[in-house]
N, C-alpha and C positions, 0 to 999 in steps of 0.2 A: 670629715673634711668640712670646713666652714667656708662660707662665701658671704661677703658683704660689699655693697656698692651704694654710694650716695647719689642723691638726685643730681648734683652737679656733675659727677663722673658720668652718670647715665646720659645726661644731656649732651655730653661731648662725644658719645659713641655714634658710630654710623648706623644707618638703617640696615637691617639684615637682608632684606629681599626674600625671594622664594626658595633659593637653594644656597647651600654652602659647599665649599670644597673641604672635605674631611682630611685632617692632618694625619689620621691613623691609617687610612686605606687609600688616600689620594683619589677618591671618587666623589661625585656630587651626590648630595642628599637633600631631599625636600624638607623644608622646615614645616613642622606640624604644630597645630595649636589646639587648645581645648575649647570648651564652651563655658559661658557663664550661665548658671541656672537662675532664672528669675523667680520672684516670689510665687508667681502663678504656675511654676513648674516648667515653663517653656525654656528652650535653650537659645542663646544668642552667641554667635561666634565672638571669641575674645582673643586678642593678641597680647594678653598680659604675660604669658609664658610661652616661649617657643622652644621646641626641642627637635632633635633628629635621632634616627636610629641607625646604628652601625654595628654590624656583626651581632645582632640580637640584643644590644644594649642601648638604652636611651641616654642622651646627653643634653643638658640644658644649653641652649644657644642664644636665646634672646629674652630680654625683659622689655615689655612695652614696645616691641618692634625694633629694639636696638640690639646690635651685635655685642654680646658680653664676653665672647671668647677672647682669650689672650692673644 
């Protein structure tokens, strides 16, 4: 599966918030983010990619804090 989104499209998307309502299970899931690892090895929180977990699987939900789900 491929996914592509342009800067203009991303700019029009809404902010994701802290939780989403899952269309698969109809429950709320917390949006999780990774860390950016700096040159000196320390970690800094990053909202570049946001994901959630449902029934043991991870799903991409946001890019740069914007909701990219359909």
